[in-house]
N, C-alpha and C positions, 0 to 999 in steps of 0.2 A: 452439801456433800463435802466430806473431807477426803483429800487425795493423799495416799500414803504409798510407801514402798516397803518391802520386807528386808530385814537385816537380822543377823544373829550375832552373838559374841563367840561363835565357834572360831577356832584358829584360822580356818580358811577365809572367813569374812574379815577378821581382824587384819590379816596380813595382805590378802589380795585386793580387798576393796578399800578398807580404811587405812591400810599401810601404817597401822598403829599411830595414826594422826587424829587427834580429837577434833580437828577443824574440818574433816572431810564431810561428816554428816550435815552440819549446817550449810556447807558449801553446795552439796548436792541438792538439798532441799530448796535452797534459794534459786539455784540454776534452773530447776524444773518446776517451780511454783508449787511444791508439795507442802503438806501441812504436818508431816511427821512420818514416823515409821511404825510398822508392826514388828515387834521385837521378839526373838526367841532366845531364852536363857539356856545356853548350853554349858555355862561355866559361871562362877561367881560374878555378880554384877559389878562392873567398873563404872561408877557414876560419872567420872570425868570423860570417859570415852562415849558413854551413852546416857546423856543427861535426861532426866525424867521429863523435862519440858518438850522433848522430841518424841516421846513414847506415847502413842495413842492407844495401842493395843499390844497384848502379849500373847504369843502363840505358845500354848503349853507343850511340854514334852509329850512324846507318844511312843508307844511300843507297837509296831505293826502286828506282831503275833502276841496275843495276850489272853484270849478267852479260855484256852485250855488251862493256863496257869490259874486264872480266876476260878475256874470250875474244879481245880484239883485233879485234872486228868494227867496223871504221871506217865502213863503209857504213851500218850500223844506227845508229851513234852520230851520224853526220852527219845522217841523216834525223830523228833524235830532237832533236838540239841545234842543228843548223844551221851551226855553225862550230867550228873547233878552240878558239877563245877561250872559247866557251860550254862546251865539254867540260871544259876545264881549270878553269873557274870552278866547275863543278858538283862535280867530284871533288877539287878542290884539289891536283891532281896531273896530270902529263902522261903518266905511264905507271904500270903496276901496281906496280912496285917502290916508287915514290914514294908511291903510295896505301897500300900495305901499311905503310909507315912512319907514315902518318897513323893507321892502326889501332893500331899499337904505341904511339904517343904517347898516344892516348886511353886505352889500357890502363894506361900508366904513370901518367897522371893519376888514373885510377880507383883504382889501387893505393894512392895517397896517402890516399884516403878510408877505407881499411881496411874495405872491404865484406865481407859474408859471401857475397854472390853477385853475378854479372854477368848481364845479359840481352842476348841477341843475336837480332835479328830475322832470320828465315830466309824471305826473299821477294824477288821481283823482278817488275817489270812495266814495260813501256813506256807512257808516257802515252797514246799513240795507241791503246792496247788497252783503256783503262779503261772507257769507256762500253759497248763491245760485249762485253767479257769473252771475246774470242777472242785467245788468247795465243800468242806465238811460242816461248816456253820452256815446257817441261813441269815438273811438280813434281820429277821426277827430275833434270832438267837443273840446277835451282836447288840441290837437295840436294847434288849432286856438286860443283858450283862452291863451295858453302859449305864442304864438307869440305876442298877444296883451300886455300881462303882461311884457314880457321881453323887448319889445320895449319901455316901459316906464322907464326902470331902467338901460339900457345899458350905459348911461352917467357916471354912478358910477363905472363901471368896470375899474380897473387900466390898464394903457397902457401896452401893451406887454403881457397881461394875456389871456390865452385861456379860453373860455366858453364852457364847455363840458356838453352836455345833456345826462342824464342817463336814461336807460330803466327800466321799472318795469313790473309787470304782470297785473296791473290794466289798465283801458282805458287810452290811451295816447301813449307814445313811447314804443313799444314792439319789434321793429325791424322785426315784422312779415309782415308789410306793408311798403316796401321800399319807396313807393311814398310819404307816410306821413313823413318819416324821411327826405326825400329830400325837401319837402315843408317847414319843420321846418327850415332847414339851409338857404333855399332860401329867406324866408320872415322875418327872424330875422335880425334886423339892427345892426349886429355886424360881422365884417369881419373875426375875428379869432375865429370862432365857430366850434365845432365838437362834437364828441360823447365819452362818457365813457360807454363801454359795460360791464354790470354786468352779469356775467355768471350764477350765481344762480337765479337771477331774470328772465333771459331768460329761464332757465330750468323750472321755475314755470309756464310757459305758455303751457307746454306739460305734461298732467296728466299721460301719458303712459310710461314715462321713468322709467326704473327698476334699473339702476345702473349708476355710474359716467362715465363709458365708453360710454354708450348710451347718457348720458348728454353731454359729450364732443363732440361726433359726431353731435349732434343736434345743438350745439353752432357753430361748424365749418361750417355746412351746411347753417345755417342762415346767417353767415358772408359771405359765398360765394354767397348767393342769393342777397346780397346787391350790388354786382358788384363793379363798380367804387366808389360808395358811401362808401364802406368799408374802403377806404383810409382815410376817415374822422374820423375813430376810433383811437384816440390818446392814450387812456388808457383802461385798463381792471381791473375791480374789480373781483378778482379771488377767487372763493369759489364754493362749490357744494351744491345743494339742490334737493334731490330726495324725493318729498313729495306728488306726485300725488295721491297715494292711500288714504292719509289723506284728501286731497281736495275733492276727489270723495265721500268719506264717509260722510263728512260734508254736501255736496250738497244733498246727499240722506237723511241724518238725518233731515235736516232743510228745505226740499222741501215744498214750499207753505208758509213758515214763513217769515214775513216781519216786522222787528222791529229794531230800532237803537240799537247798542251795546254800553255799557259803555266802558270807556277807558281800564279797566283791561281785559274785555272779548275780545275786539278788539285786544289788544296787545297779549293776549294769543294765539289767532288764528294766527296772523301774525307770531309769533315766531315758530309755528308748521309748517307753510307753508314755510317761508323764513329761512332756517336752518343755513345758513352761516357756513357750515362745511368745513374743509380743504379737498382738494383732497388727496387721499391716494395712487393713482396709477399714472402710467406714462400717463394716459389719459389726465392729465392736460397739458402735454407738447404739445399735438396736437393743443390745443387752442392757446398757445403762439407762436408756430412755424407758425401757419396759419396767425395770426393777426400781430405779431411782433410790439406790441405797444411801444410807448415811455415811458409809465408809467405802471408798473405792481404793483397793490395794493393788498396785501394780506389782504382781508377784512373779518373779523370775528366778531362774537358776543362773547366777552371775559368776563369771570367771575372773572378773577384774572390775575396777571402777569404770574403766572405759567401756567395758561390755555392758555394765548396768546402765550407764548414762545413754548409750546408744539405744538400748531397748526401751528406756523411758521416752526418749525422743520419738522413736518409731510408734509406740502405742499411743502416746499423747497426740501425735499428729493424726493417727487413724481416728481418734475420738474427736478431732476438730478442736483440740485445746491449744494448738500452736498456730 
């Protein structure tokens, strides 16, 4: 099992975590006994700052709201974004063929990093649906759209690289319906496909969890319910998120309200739901012992290098690795 942590080349990570110093990544990896990073390309790749020798996986770009665009539902898009200009700004494209090219370019950039795996989010929601959790798209709608999209871009996936689909708590891949996860793997035209199970995202599907021990038990039971399909989970994004009371409060507070959220409001909500906190107890060990992934990614939302390193120490201690 390889141990990794997540980093991007977004300005926030460059400045707050790496402090524009190429020596920080190897120093952090050595200090915590890690084997590399899962990297997200948010800008052109700087090989000096992010050498390929440290990059084990690449998390592909994602658009949280996309199925309406893919289906050509202009009325839904106009309700969500307000203008054609805003639609184009969000997708960086005016139509799906141009958008598919953006995906292909992201894959070409990822290939330069020589990763062992790629991560693809399988989810969709409209911001107007976030508070109430009443969705226009079903899990199956999103899975079918994902199959269509992925089958247009698989030619750009580098040879020998795994394509791992990640679960979220929005409509799409949640792992709560094993038959849909199986359909995704069966119908995507890429032989070396599997899953990246995100523990915090899975916890976000259960509003009644009270602590990380209950969260870990929920993750393990969901994994067992997958049966043989569980063998296709090659990686785990490990973190904990106990936010059900907040989710239920927002559902109560905004009952009956239907309006698109601006970027800052949507992000504020997501960050309160998807906490990306380290496990602090040995409950984390139950997950890793059950799944035995090839890749264990300590995935956090980091405010600074100090914050990242403290979270790594906390979670690795909980796992019994310190």
